[in-house]
C-alpha positions as CSV (number, residue, x, y, z in Angstrom):
1,M,7.7,-19.6,-12.0
2,N,7.7,-16.5,-10.4
3,L,8.7,-16.4,-7.0
4,F,8.2,-12.7,-5.8
5,G,5.4,-10.5,-6.0
6,S,5.3,-6.4,-5.5
7,S,6.3,-7.1,-2.0
8,G,8.1,-10.4,-1.4
9,I,7.2,-14.1,-1.3
10,R,3.9,-15.3,-0.5
11,A,1.7,-18.1,-1.0
12,L,-0.7,-20.7,0.7
13,F,1.3,-22.5,4.0
14,N,2.1,-26.1,2.4
15,K,5.3,-27.9,2.5
16,D,6.5,-26.3,-0.7
17,L,6.5,-23.3,0.8
18,L,8.4,-24.3,3.3
19,N,11.1,-25.7,1.2
20,I,11.3,-22.4,-0.6
21,A,11.8,-21.2,3.1
22,F,14.9,-23.2,3.6
23,R,16.2,-22.4,0.1
24,A,15.7,-18.9,0.5
25,G,17.4,-18.8,3.8
26,L,20.2,-20.7,2.3
27,A,21.0,-18.3,-0.7
28,V,21.0,-14.8,1.7
29,G,23.0,-16.4,4.1
30,A,25.3,-17.3,1.2
31,D,25.1,-13.1,0.6
32,Y,24.5,-11.7,3.6
33,P,26.8,-13.2,6.8
34,N,24.8,-11.1,9.4
35,V,20.8,-11.5,9.4
36,V,18.2,-10.0,11.8
37,I,14.9,-12.5,11.6
38,G,11.3,-11.9,12.7
39,R,7.9,-13.2,12.3
40,D,4.4,-11.2,12.4
41,T,1.7,-13.2,15.0
42,R,0.2,-16.1,12.3
43,T,0.3,-19.6,13.5
44,S,2.3,-21.2,10.6
45,G,5.0,-18.3,11.4
46,D,7.0,-20.4,14.2
47,A,7.4,-22.8,11.3
48,M,7.8,-20.4,8.5
49,K,10.7,-19.0,10.8
50,H,12.6,-21.7,11.7
51,A,12.7,-23.2,8.0
52,V,14.7,-19.8,7.1
53,I,16.9,-20.0,10.0
54,S,18.1,-23.2,9.2
55,G,18.8,-22.7,5.6
56,L,21.1,-19.2,6.9
57,L,22.8,-21.2,9.6
58,A,23.7,-23.9,7.0
59,A,24.8,-21.5,4.4
60,G,27.3,-20.3,7.6
61,A,25.5,-16.8,8.1
62,R,25.2,-15.3,11.5
63,C,21.1,-15.1,12.6
64,Q,19.8,-13.7,15.2
65,D,15.9,-14.2,15.8
66,A,13.6,-11.0,17.0
67,G,10.7,-13.2,17.5
68,I,7.4,-11.7,17.1
69,I,7.4,-8.2,16.1
70,P,5.8,-6.2,13.1
71,T,7.7,-5.6,10.0
72,P,8.7,-2.0,10.2
73,T,10.1,-3.1,13.1
74,L,12.6,-5.6,12.0
75,A,12.9,-3.1,9.3
76,Y,14.4,-0.4,11.8
77,I,16.9,-2.9,13.5
78,A,17.6,-4.6,10.2
79,R,20.4,-1.6,10.2
80,E,22.9,-3.3,12.6
81,F,22.9,-6.5,10.4
82,D,23.4,-7.1,6.4
83,A,19.7,-7.8,6.2
84,G,17.0,-8.5,7.6
85,I,14.2,-11.0,6.8
86,E,10.4,-10.7,8.1
87,I,8.0,-14.0,7.9
88,T,4.7,-12.6,7.1
89,A,2.2,-12.8,4.4
90,S,0.9,-9.1,5.2
91,H,-2.6,-8.8,4.9
92,N,-3.2,-12.1,2.6
93,P,-5.5,-14.7,4.5
94,P,-4.3,-16.4,7.4
95,E,-4.2,-19.6,5.7
96,Y,-0.9,-17.9,3.9
97,N,2.6,-17.0,4.7
98,G,5.2,-15.0,3.2
99,I,8.6,-13.5,3.5
100,K,9.7,-10.2,2.6
101,F,13.7,-9.1,2.6
102,F,15.0,-5.7,3.5
103,N,18.3,-4.1,3.5
104,P,20.1,-2.4,6.3
105,D,18.5,1.1,5.2
106,G,14.9,-0.2,5.5
107,S,14.4,-0.6,2.2
108,S,13.0,-4.0,0.6
109,F,15.5,-5.8,-2.0
110,D,15.5,-4.5,-5.1
111,L,14.7,-6.3,-8.2
112,A,18.1,-7.1,-9.0
113,Q,18.2,-8.6,-5.2
114,Q,15.1,-10.3,-6.0
115,Q,15.8,-12.0,-9.5
116,R,19.4,-12.9,-8.0
117,L,17.6,-14.3,-4.9
118,E,14.7,-16.1,-7.1
119,K,17.4,-17.8,-9.3
120,Q,19.1,-19.3,-6.4
121,I,16.1,-20.5,-4.8
122,L,14.6,-22.2,-7.8
123,S,17.9,-23.7,-9.0
124,D,18.7,-25.0,-5.8
125,S,22.3,-23.8,-6.4
126,V,23.4,-23.1,-3.3
127,D,25.3,-25.1,-0.9
128,V,25.9,-25.8,2.5
129,A,29.1,-24.6,4.3
130,D,31.3,-26.6,5.9
131,W,29.8,-28.5,9.1
132,H,33.1,-26.0,11.3
133,L,31.7,-22.5,9.3
134,V,27.8,-22.8,11.0
135,H,27.0,-21.2,13.6
136,Y,24.3,-21.2,16.4
137,A,21.4,-19.0,16.0
138,E,20.8,-16.2,18.4
139,R,18.1,-14.1,20.1
140,Y,17.9,-10.8,19.6
141,I,16.9,-8.9,23.1
142,G,15.3,-5.0,22.8
143,A,13.8,-4.5,19.0
144,M,10.5,-3.5,19.9
145,D,11.9,-1.0,22.5
146,N,14.3,0.3,19.9
147,H,11.8,1.2,17.6
148,I,10.0,3.0,20.3
149,N,12.6,5.4,21.3
150,A,12.8,6.1,18.0
151,I,9.6,7.2,17.4
152,L,9.0,8.5,20.6
153,A,12.1,10.8,19.3
154,H,10.4,12.4,17.2
155,F,7.4,13.5,19.2
156,P,8.1,15.0,22.3
157,R,5.0,16.9,22.9
158,K,1.8,14.2,24.5
159,L,-0.9,13.7,22.3
160,N,-3.7,13.2,24.6
161,V,-6.3,12.1,22.4
162,K,-8.7,9.0,23.0
163,V,-7.5,6.4,20.3
164,V,-9.3,3.0,19.3
165,V,-6.5,0.5,18.2
166,D,-7.5,-2.7,15.5
167,A,-4.7,-4.7,15.4
168,G,-6.5,-7.3,13.6
169,G,-4.8,-9.6,16.1
170,G,-1.5,-9.0,14.3
171,A,2.2,-7.7,15.3
172,G,1.2,-4.7,15.6
173,S,-1.4,-5.6,19.0
174,I,2.3,-5.7,21.5
175,I,3.3,-2.0,20.3
176,T,1.0,0.3,18.9
177,P,-1.1,0.5,22.1
178,R,1.9,0.2,24.4
179,L,3.8,2.9,22.2
180,L,0.5,6.0,22.3
181,E,0.0,5.1,25.8
182,K,3.9,6.2,26.1
183,L,2.9,9.3,24.1
184,G,-0.5,10.2,26.8
185,C,-3.4,8.7,24.7
186,E,-5.7,6.8,26.3
187,V,-6.1,3.5,24.2
188,I,-9.1,1.1,23.8
189,A,-7.8,-2.0,22.6
190,L,-9.7,-4.5,20.1
191,N,-8.2,-6.9,18.4
192,C,-5.2,-6.4,20.3
193,S,-4.1,-10.7,21.2
194,P,-1.5,-11.1,19.4
195,S,-3.2,-14.7,18.8
196,G,-3.0,-14.8,14.5
197,F,-6.7,-14.7,15.1
198,S,-9.1,-12.2,14.5
199,T,-12.9,-11.1,14.3
200,H,-12.6,-10.0,11.0
201,A,-10.4,-10.3,7.5
202,I,-6.9,-8.8,8.3
203,E,-6.9,-6.2,5.7
204,P,-7.6,-2.6,6.7
205,A,-10.1,-2.3,4.5
206,A,-13.5,-0.6,4.8
207,A,-15.6,-3.3,4.4
208,N,-13.2,-5.0,7.2
209,L,-13.7,-2.3,9.7
210,G,-17.2,-2.2,11.0
211,E,-16.1,-2.7,14.3
212,L,-13.7,-0.2,15.0
213,M,-16.4,2.6,13.2
214,K,-18.6,1.7,15.7
215,T,-16.8,1.4,19.3
216,V,-14.7,5.2,17.9
217,K,-18.6,6.6,18.0
218,E,-19.8,4.6,20.9
219,T,-16.8,5.5,22.9
220,G,-16.4,9.3,22.0
221,A,-13.0,8.6,20.6
222,A,-11.2,11.2,18.8
223,L,-9.9,8.5,15.7
224,G,-9.1,4.5,15.2
225,I,-6.9,2.9,14.1
226,A,-6.1,0.0,11.8
227,H,-3.7,-2.7,11.4
228,D,-3.0,-5.6,8.9
229,G,-1.3,-8.4,9.8
230,D,2.6,-7.1,10.4
231,A,1.4,-3.9,10.9
232,D,3.6,-1.7,8.1
233,R,0.1,-0.9,7.2
234,M,-2.0,1.8,8.7
235,M,-5.2,3.2,7.9
236,A,-7.9,5.3,10.5
237,V,-11.0,5.9,10.9
238,D,-12.4,10.0,11.8
239,D,-14.2,11.3,15.0
240,L,-17.5,10.7,13.7
241,G,-16.4,6.6,12.9
242,R,-16.1,7.1,8.9
243,F,-13.1,5.2,7.4
244,I,-10.9,7.8,5.7
245,T,-10.2,6.7,2.2
246,G,-6.0,6.0,0.9
247,D,-6.0,9.4,-1.0
248,V,-7.5,11.4,2.0
249,L,-5.2,9.5,4.3
250,L,-2.4,10.5,2.2
251,A,-3.0,14.2,1.6
252,L,-3.8,14.7,5.6
253,L,-0.1,12.4,6.3
254,V,1.6,15.0,3.8
255,R,0.2,18.1,5.5
256,V,1.1,17.1,9.1
257,L,4.6,16.2,8.0
258,V,4.9,19.5,5.4
259,A,6.6,17.4,3.4
260,K,7.5,19.6,0.3
261,D,9.0,15.9,-1.8
262,I,7.4,13.0,-1.9
263,V,6.9,10.0,-3.8
264,T,3.0,7.8,-4.5
265,T,2.2,5.7,-7.1
266,L,0.0,5.6,-10.4
267,D,-2.8,4.9,-8.9
268,A,-3.0,7.7,-6.1
269,S,-5.7,10.6,-6.6
270,L,-5.1,13.4,-8.9
271,M,-5.6,15.5,-6.3
272,I,-1.8,15.1,-5.2
273,D,-0.8,17.1,-8.0
274,E,-2.9,20.1,-7.0
275,M,-1.0,20.6,-3.8
276,G,1.7,22.4,-4.6
277,L,4.1,19.5,-3.9
278,K,7.4,18.2,-6.0
279,V,5.5,14.5,-6.7
280,R,7.4,10.8,-7.9
281,R,4.8,8.4,-9.4
282,T,5.9,4.6,-9.2
283,R,4.6,1.4,-9.8
284,I,2.1,-0.1,-7.8
285,G,3.6,-1.6,-4.3
286,D,5.6,0.0,-1.4
287,S,8.7,-1.4,-2.3
288,F,8.7,0.4,-5.7
289,V,8.3,3.7,-3.6
290,S,11.0,2.9,-1.5
291,E,13.3,2.2,-4.1
292,E,12.5,5.6,-5.3
293,L,13.0,7.5,-1.8
294,R,16.4,5.9,-2.1
295,H,17.3,9.4,-4.1
296,G,15.7,11.4,-1.8
297,G,12.2,12.4,-0.4
298,D,10.5,13.6,2.8
299,F,7.9,10.8,2.5
300,G,6.3,8.6,0.7
301,G,2.7,6.9,0.7
302,E,0.8,4.1,-1.2
303,T,-2.6,4.3,-0.8
304,A,-3.4,1.0,0.6
305,G,-2.2,2.0,3.6
306,A,1.8,1.7,3.5
307,W,3.1,5.1,4.7
308,I,6.8,5.6,4.7
309,F,9.2,8.0,6.8
310,P,12.7,8.5,5.3
311,K,14.0,10.1,9.1
312,I,13.7,6.6,10.6
313,S,13.3,3.8,7.7
314,L,12.5,3.1,4.1
315,C,9.9,0.4,5.1
316,P,6.4,1.3,5.6
317,D,5.5,1.7,9.1
318,G,2.1,1.7,10.0
319,I,2.8,2.4,13.7
320,Y,4.6,5.8,13.1
321,A,2.2,6.4,10.5
322,A,-0.4,6.0,14.0
323,V,1.3,8.4,15.8
324,V,1.3,11.0,12.9
325,I,-2.0,10.8,12.7
326,C,-2.9,11.0,16.5
327,A,-0.7,14.1,16.4
328,L,-2.9,15.6,13.5
329,A,-6.4,14.6,16.4
330,A,-4.9,16.3,19.0
331,E,-4.8,19.6,17.1
332,Q,-8.1,19.4,16.1
333,K,-11.1,16.9,14.8
334,L,-10.0,14.6,12.2
335,S,-13.0,15.0,10.6
336,V,-13.1,18.6,9.7
337,A,-9.6,18.0,8.6
338,V,-10.8,14.6,6.7
339,D,-13.8,17.0,4.7
340,A,-11.2,19.5,4.3
341,V,-9.9,17.5,2.0
342,P,-11.0,17.8,-2.3
343,V,-11.4,15.0,-3.3
344,Y,-12.7,13.6,-6.8
345,P,-14.7,10.7,-7.5
346,L,-12.4,7.4,-7.6
347,I,-13.5,3.9,-7.7
348,R,-11.3,1.0,-7.0
349,G,-12.5,-2.3,-7.7
350,S,-10.7,-6.2,-9.0
351,I,-11.8,-9.3,-11.0
352,E,-10.7,-12.4,-10.9
353,S,-7.4,-12.6,-13.4
354,K,-8.1,-15.8,-15.0
355,G,-8.2,-16.2,-18.2
356,L,-7.1,-12.6,-18.5
357,A,-3.9,-11.0,-19.8
358,M,-2.7,-7.6,-20.3
359,S,-1.5,-7.9,-23.4
360,Q,-4.8,-9.6,-24.9
361,V,-6.8,-6.6,-23.5
362,E,-4.7,-3.1,-24.0
363,A,-5.9,-3.3,-27.7
364,K,-9.9,-3.2,-26.0
365,L,-9.0,-0.7,-23.9
366,K,-7.7,1.8,-26.7
367,S,-11.2,2.2,-27.7
368,L,-11.7,4.3,-25.0
369,K,-9.9,6.8,-27.3
370,P,-7.3,7.7,-24.3
371,L,-4.6,11.0,-24.4
372,S,-1.9,9.1,-23.4
373,I,-1.1,5.2,-22.3
374,L,1.4,4.4,-20.1
375,N,2.4,0.9,-19.4
376,A,4.8,1.5,-16.6
377,D,2.5,-1.2,-14.6
378,G,0.0,-1.9,-16.2
379,V,-2.0,-0.1,-18.3
380,K,-3.0,3.6,-17.6
381,L,-5.0,5.3,-19.7
382,N,-4.9,9.5,-19.7
383,F,-8.0,11.3,-20.5
384,S,-8.6,15.6,-20.0
385,D,-11.4,14.7,-17.1
386,G,-10.0,11.7,-15.2
387,W,-8.0,8.6,-16.2
388,L,-8.4,4.4,-15.8
389,L,-5.3,1.8,-14.6
390,V,-6.0,-1.9,-15.3
391,R,-2.9,-4.1,-13.7
392,P,-2.7,-7.6,-12.3
393,S,-2.3,-7.7,-8.6
394,G,1.0,-8.2,-7.4
395,T,0.2,-10.3,-4.6
396,E,-3.6,-11.8,-5.1
397,P,-4.4,-13.5,-8.4
398,K,-6.6,-10.7,-9.7
399,I,-7.0,-7.4,-11.8
400,R,-6.8,-4.1,-10.3
401,I,-9.3,-1.2,-11.9
402,T,-8.8,2.1,-10.5
403,A,-11.1,4.9,-12.1
404,E,-11.0,8.9,-11.0
405,A,-12.7,11.6,-12.8
406,K,-13.6,15.1,-12.0
407,T,-17.5,14.0,-11.9
408,E,-19.0,10.9,-10.4
409,K,-20.5,10.1,-13.2
410,R,-17.5,10.2,-15.4
411,A,-15.9,7.9,-13.3
412,R,-18.4,5.5,-12.7
413,E,-18.7,5.5,-16.9
414,L,-14.6,5.1,-17.1
415,Y,-14.8,2.0,-14.7
416,D,-18.2,0.4,-16.5
417,N,-16.7,0.5,-19.6
418,C,-13.8,-0.6,-18.3
419,L,-15.4,-4.0,-17.2
420,T,-17.5,-4.6,-20.2
421,L,-14.9,-4.5,-22.6
422,L,-12.8,-7.2,-20.1
423,N,-16.2,-9.9,-19.7
424,E,-16.0,-9.4,-24.1
425,K,-12.1,-10.4,-24.0
426,V,-12.7,-13.0,-21.8
427,N,-15.7,-14.2,-22.5
428,V,-16.8,-15.5,-19.3
429,G,-19.2,-13.5,-16.1
430,V,-16.0,-11.9,-14.4
431,K,-17.6,-9.8,-11.7
432,P,-15.9,-6.7,-9.5
433,N,-14.7,-7.9,-6.4
């Protein structure tokens, strides 16, 4: 049984997850004597949080509860502790919950830390501390103020733009509008009640942001901002109401930051390699980008909306990213900046992974006659005019497929050929989602 995906532990909220939460707290508390914890706005958040706190305290650790805060805020204040824990399932549906674990520099627990923690949880090998070593839980006050002030220190000028913020009813509701107003923005709030409920699915994908796009156009706003449930992600809409793809947003953020040394993932557009930068690529998952940034770099990004700014933290920070893109919109029309980014046709999709094992399909994919194959994360096939990546999702029971090429016809050909091969292998009617 593998508890960890590419971004912490996530599962349907039930008795088993609550049991894992207690054991996780016990295991962390045994290794990290001083821990801060927060949660997003999910209805099961308090139950999960208290289960983890019970484990931490039972292990003899000290624990401070920061309440409802975004993941990047929790990661920022983790510098004052031995570790930080956020209760969240990020962009998963509301019936899910989960746990993310952070080091004092804001980076997620690395593979060695995850493996040790997973072994302790599954073996139930950590015992409780003697009664006289058990502490009371304390409150952490001022987490959001600390995070806001740290971001404001990097942006001394007023931005003076009209921006629509859609926080999806998540933890970003209570910080992003407030921060942008402090910077002089006129903020129109959508789904910014921290209730855990939203009028749309919580993932900040184009299909879920119709209301945001419409509102930006109707109000004449300079841009729109969207977060996921814990606000470690940020996606954007330009002044024409167009959703900005993650690859274009990555390029825009690089230019605003004047970054020269960046880290991104295997599935990011090859356009990034043509920007004259030092580019290091990792497995898909913001934790891998974060870990690589420990070795240096100006900026890191994953095109699903996770943007990492090492000057403040090694955790993806959708709130900081919101300010960066607003700063660009304050200088020029965002639509103009978007249209200036050269792009190649890129197709992303997924299929249900039931019955589909990567070891079984690689031989089929070889029939496409690539120039080279990489196995760092799933199977990546490189061609003279593009590439194809097929990999298991780290957060959902799906297989992700990405194809990019110099022409739309070739990208579609690579993607469709891959779908055909996968259908042949499993003998089921898998369809792209």
